[in-house]
C-alpha positions as CSV (number, residue, x, y, z in Angstrom):
1,M,58.3,-156.0,86.6
2,I,61.7,-157.1,85.5
3,H,64.8,-155.3,86.7
4,A,67.8,-157.2,85.2
5,A,69.1,-160.5,83.6
6,K,72.4,-162.5,83.1
7,F,73.5,-164.4,80.2
8,Y,76.5,-166.4,79.2
9,Y,77.9,-167.2,75.8
10,I,80.8,-169.9,75.1
11,L,83.3,-168.3,72.4
12,N,85.4,-170.7,70.6
13,K,89.0,-170.3,69.3
14,K,88.0,-168.9,65.9
15,E,85.5,-166.5,67.5
16,T,88.0,-165.0,70.0
17,F,90.8,-164.6,67.5
18,Y,88.4,-162.8,65.0
19,L,87.3,-160.3,68.0
20,L,91.1,-159.9,69.0
21,N,92.2,-159.1,65.5
22,K,89.0,-157.2,64.7
23,Y,89.5,-154.6,67.5
24,K,93.4,-154.9,67.3
25,E,93.7,-155.7,71.1
26,N,95.5,-158.8,72.9
27,S,92.7,-158.5,75.9
28,L,89.4,-159.8,75.2
29,N,88.1,-157.7,78.2
30,I,89.0,-154.6,76.4
31,V,87.3,-155.9,73.3
32,L,84.2,-156.7,75.3
33,E,84.2,-153.4,77.3
34,K,84.6,-151.7,73.6
35,I,81.2,-153.8,72.7
36,S,79.5,-153.2,75.8
37,N,80.0,-149.4,75.8
38,Q,77.9,-149.4,72.5
39,F,74.9,-150.6,74.6
40,K,73.8,-148.6,77.5
41,G,72.8,-151.0,80.4
42,I,74.9,-154.0,78.9
43,T,78.3,-155.3,80.2
44,A,80.0,-158.3,78.8
45,W,83.5,-159.7,80.6
46,I,85.6,-162.9,81.2
47,S,87.7,-163.7,84.1
48,D,90.9,-162.0,84.5
49,N,92.8,-165.3,84.7
50,I,91.5,-166.4,81.5
51,D,92.3,-162.9,80.1
52,N,95.7,-163.4,81.0
53,M,96.1,-166.7,79.8
54,L,95.0,-165.4,76.4
55,K,97.5,-162.6,76.2
56,Y,100.6,-164.9,77.3
57,S,99.1,-168.3,75.9
58,P,96.5,-167.8,73.3
59,N,96.6,-171.3,71.6
60,S,96.0,-173.0,75.0
61,I,92.4,-172.0,75.3
62,D,89.8,-173.4,73.1
63,K,86.8,-172.3,74.8
64,I,85.6,-169.0,76.8
65,F,82.9,-168.2,79.1
66,V,81.5,-164.6,78.3
67,N,79.4,-163.3,81.1
68,V,76.8,-160.7,79.8
69,S,74.6,-158.5,82.3
70,A,71.6,-156.6,81.1
71,D,69.8,-153.7,83.3
72,F,66.6,-153.3,81.6
73,I,66.1,-150.2,83.4
74,L,69.0,-148.6,81.9
75,L,68.7,-150.3,78.4
76,L,65.1,-148.8,78.0
77,E,65.9,-145.6,80.1
78,K,62.4,-145.9,81.8
79,A,61.6,-147.5,85.3
80,D,58.7,-149.7,84.8
81,I,59.7,-152.6,82.4
82,L,56.5,-154.3,81.1
83,E,55.6,-157.1,78.9
84,S,55.0,-155.0,76.0
85,D,58.7,-153.7,76.2
86,F,60.0,-157.4,75.2
87,S,60.5,-156.6,71.3
88,K,62.7,-153.6,72.3
89,V,64.9,-155.3,74.9
90,S,65.1,-158.5,72.3
91,D,66.2,-156.3,69.5
92,I,68.8,-154.5,71.5
93,L,70.2,-157.9,72.9
94,S,70.4,-159.0,69.3
95,N,72.2,-156.1,68.2
96,F,74.6,-156.8,71.0
97,S,74.6,-160.4,69.6
98,F,75.6,-159.2,66.2
99,E,78.3,-157.0,67.5
100,L,80.0,-159.8,69.3
101,L,79.2,-162.9,67.4
102,G,78.2,-161.6,63.9
103,E,74.3,-163.4,64.2
104,Y,71.4,-161.2,65.1
105,D,69.9,-163.2,67.7
106,Y,69.5,-162.8,71.4
107,N,68.9,-166.5,71.9
108,L,72.6,-167.1,71.4
109,L,73.0,-166.0,74.8
110,T,71.9,-168.5,77.5
111,L,70.1,-167.0,80.4
112,T,71.7,-167.9,83.8
113,K,69.7,-165.2,86.0
114,L,66.4,-163.1,86.1
115,E,65.5,-160.4,88.5
116,Y,62.0,-159.5,89.0
117,R,61.3,-156.6,91.0
118,Y,58.0,-154.4,92.5
119,D,58.7,-151.2,94.3
120,A,56.1,-150.1,96.8
121,L,55.7,-146.5,97.7
122,I,55.3,-146.5,101.4
123,S,55.9,-144.5,104.3
124,D,59.2,-144.9,106.6
125,E,56.9,-145.8,109.6
126,D,55.1,-148.7,107.5
127,K,58.4,-150.0,106.1
128,K,59.5,-150.3,109.6
129,I,56.4,-152.3,110.4
130,I,56.8,-154.6,107.7
131,F,60.4,-155.2,108.4
132,E,59.1,-156.1,112.0
133,L,56.9,-158.2,110.9
134,C,59.7,-160.1,108.8
135,K,61.3,-161.0,112.0
136,K,57.8,-162.4,113.1
137,T,57.3,-164.7,110.4
138,F,58.9,-168.3,109.7
139,K,62.5,-169.0,110.1
140,K,62.1,-171.6,107.7
141,N,59.1,-172.6,105.2
142,G,59.6,-175.6,102.8
143,H,63.1,-175.4,101.3
144,Y,63.6,-171.5,102.0
145,N,65.3,-170.0,104.7
146,K,64.7,-166.4,106.2
147,T,67.6,-163.9,107.2
148,T,66.9,-160.8,108.9
149,E,70.4,-159.6,109.8
150,F,69.9,-156.0,108.8
151,S,67.0,-153.7,110.0
152,T,66.0,-152.7,106.4
153,T,66.6,-156.0,104.5
154,A,65.2,-159.6,104.5
155,Y,66.2,-162.4,102.6
156,F,64.0,-165.6,101.8
157,Q,66.5,-167.8,100.0
158,A,66.9,-171.3,98.3
159,K,69.5,-172.3,95.9
160,P,67.5,-171.9,92.7
161,I,65.5,-169.0,93.7
162,S,65.7,-166.1,96.3
163,A,63.3,-163.4,97.4
164,T,64.6,-160.3,98.9
165,L,62.6,-157.5,100.5
166,Y,64.7,-154.3,101.2
167,D,64.6,-150.7,101.6
168,K,66.0,-149.3,98.3
169,E,66.4,-145.7,99.0
170,K,68.5,-146.6,102.2
171,E,70.5,-149.0,100.2
172,R,71.6,-146.2,97.8
173,V,72.2,-143.9,100.7
174,D,74.2,-146.5,102.6
175,K,76.5,-147.3,99.6
176,H,76.9,-143.7,99.0
177,Q,75.2,-143.7,95.3
178,Q,72.5,-141.5,94.0
179,V,69.1,-141.9,94.7
180,K,67.1,-142.2,91.6
181,P,63.6,-140.8,91.5
182,Y,62.0,-143.9,91.2
183,E,63.8,-145.1,94.1
184,K,62.9,-142.7,96.4
185,G,60.5,-144.1,99.3
186,R,60.5,-147.3,97.8
187,L,60.2,-150.7,99.5
188,R,61.5,-153.3,96.9
189,Y,60.4,-156.7,96.6
190,E,62.9,-158.7,94.4
191,V,62.7,-162.4,93.1
192,R,65.7,-163.7,91.5
193,L,65.7,-166.8,89.6
194,F,69.1,-168.7,88.8
195,S,70.5,-171.1,86.1
196,R,69.3,-174.3,88.1
197,H,65.9,-173.2,88.1
198,F,65.8,-172.3,84.2
199,S,66.9,-176.1,83.8
200,Y,64.2,-177.5,86.2
201,M,61.6,-175.7,84.2
202,K,62.7,-176.5,80.9
203,Y,62.8,-180.4,81.7
204,S,59.9,-180.5,84.2
205,K,57.0,-182.6,82.8
206,K,54.7,-180.1,84.4
207,W,56.3,-177.0,83.0
208,K,58.3,-177.4,80.0
209,V,59.2,-173.8,79.6
210,E,62.1,-173.5,77.2
211,R,65.2,-171.3,78.6
212,D,64.2,-168.1,76.5
213,L,64.1,-164.5,78.1
214,K,60.7,-164.2,76.1
215,N,59.0,-166.8,78.2
216,Y,59.9,-165.0,81.6
217,F,59.4,-161.7,80.2
218,K,55.6,-162.0,81.0
219,E,53.1,-160.3,83.4
220,D,51.8,-163.8,84.5
221,M,55.0,-165.1,85.2
222,F,56.3,-162.1,87.3
223,K,53.0,-162.4,89.3
224,R,53.3,-166.1,89.8
225,Y,56.9,-165.9,91.3
226,M,56.2,-162.8,93.5
227,E,52.9,-164.4,94.8
228,K,54.4,-167.8,95.4
229,Y,57.7,-166.8,97.1
230,F,56.6,-163.8,99.1
231,N,53.5,-165.4,100.0
232,K,55.4,-168.1,101.9
233,F,56.6,-165.7,104.3
234,L,54.8,-162.7,104.3
235,F,51.3,-163.4,103.1
236,L,49.3,-161.3,100.7
237,E,46.4,-159.8,103.0
238,N,46.4,-156.8,105.2
239,Y,48.2,-156.6,108.4
240,H,45.7,-156.0,111.4
241,T,46.1,-155.3,114.9
242,Y,44.8,-158.2,117.0
243,E,41.8,-156.2,118.3
244,S,40.9,-155.3,114.3
245,A,41.1,-158.9,113.2
246,V,39.0,-160.3,115.8
247,N,36.4,-157.7,115.2
248,I,36.1,-158.5,111.6
249,I,35.7,-162.1,112.5
250,K,33.0,-161.1,114.9
251,Y,31.1,-159.7,112.1
252,S,31.8,-162.2,109.4
253,G,29.5,-164.7,108.1
254,Y,31.0,-167.5,109.2
255,R,29.1,-169.7,111.9
256,D,29.7,-169.1,115.5
257,A,31.9,-172.1,116.2
258,T,34.1,-171.1,113.3
259,R,34.3,-167.5,114.5
260,K,35.5,-168.8,118.0
261,S,38.1,-171.2,116.3
262,L,39.4,-168.3,114.2
263,I,39.8,-166.2,117.4
264,S,41.5,-168.9,119.3
265,F,43.8,-169.3,116.3
266,L,44.6,-165.6,116.2
267,D,45.0,-165.3,119.9
268,Y,47.9,-168.2,119.9
269,V,49.5,-166.4,117.1
270,N,49.3,-163.1,119.0
271,K,51.0,-164.7,122.1
272,Y,53.3,-167.4,120.4
273,G,53.9,-166.4,116.9
274,I,53.0,-167.7,113.6
275,E,55.8,-170.4,113.5
276,N,54.8,-172.2,116.5
277,A,51.1,-171.8,115.6
278,K,52.0,-173.8,112.7
279,K,53.6,-176.4,114.8
280,R,51.0,-176.7,117.1
281,Y,48.1,-177.2,114.9
282,K,47.5,-180.1,112.6
283,P,48.2,-179.5,108.8
284,N,44.7,-179.5,107.6
285,T,43.6,-177.4,110.8
286,Y,46.1,-174.7,110.1
287,K,45.5,-174.8,106.6
288,N,41.8,-174.2,107.1
289,H,42.2,-171.3,109.3
290,I,44.8,-169.6,106.9
291,D,42.5,-170.2,104.1
292,K,39.4,-168.5,105.9
293,L,41.5,-165.5,107.2
294,K,42.4,-165.0,103.5
295,T,38.8,-164.6,102.9
296,L,38.5,-161.8,105.4
297,N,41.6,-160.2,104.0
298,I,43.7,-160.8,107.2
299,A,47.3,-161.7,107.3
300,P,48.2,-164.1,110.2
301,L,50.9,-161.7,111.0
302,L,49.5,-159.2,113.7
303,V,51.0,-155.5,114.5
304,S,50.5,-153.9,117.8
305,K,48.0,-151.4,118.2
306,A,50.8,-148.9,119.5
307,E,52.7,-149.2,116.3
308,I,49.9,-148.1,113.9
309,A,47.7,-146.0,116.1
310,P,45.0,-144.4,115.3
311,R,44.9,-147.1,112.3
312,D,43.7,-150.7,112.8
313,Y,45.8,-152.0,109.8
314,I,48.2,-151.5,107.3
315,E,47.6,-152.5,103.5
316,N,49.9,-155.1,102.2
317,P,51.8,-153.8,99.4
318,L,51.7,-157.3,97.7
319,S,48.0,-157.2,97.8
320,F,47.4,-156.6,94.3
321,L,48.7,-160.2,93.6
322,K,45.7,-161.8,95.1
323,K,44.0,-164.1,92.8
């Protein structure tokens, strides 16, 4: 559900000198490293420039931004981080806060980034097909832009939020890193929330969600973000061949005129792609066709018969998000 988070804290001059004196160091980064080493999965640091200024001109700095990253998988030593794990996470972060600031309260650390993740165990063949579908989908949808520069990674990005799909095992291999057991054969769906989004959620009249890790450490929030941002490009329904989709439509309960209209729509998608179909059809008509295909569990991203034979479709790894 959740992978990692980043925070910051602003140390004042008094707090800074207290830490330097306590650990008998003239480098705050060394102090932060010593504190971080007490907590597996937590790393704290400041910029090297600020650290050097502290060494040579300590009285010139009144406030220091301390960056803190937390990898919850390392923190709890388990792959699947669930909503029920929050009490353990908050306890560890509060203990870290106590070591750094002398106060047992994780909320002293301001949340600036959060990563949701879902790892799907699928075959290399199906991974390849899904990445081909990434190329077929929209180049832009709303404020989000697609980037598919690499064969095993796709980005769907905007400034406050980004969604990324990538082959986790291959990423580890390419970086010459050890592949962990829970990463083998996994296709990772990842949504990253950034600082500006937390501000929006806090001050928005619609949401009014405080910038508190507890509010985002929830199953329903995880599903909301995964569904919203991957559905924009990859949909949640299964990926069919054109022939399979048409066959389902023919035997659906829709009236004859609707069936013909849906088949005509898919025929256009099959020839010219979903992006051109969205441009060609009026917004209400386009949405109506998409909604009807949803009821039949058909994503309007079609795979070729040759790619998946003898199968007619591949299951969408995100189908569990469907409401």
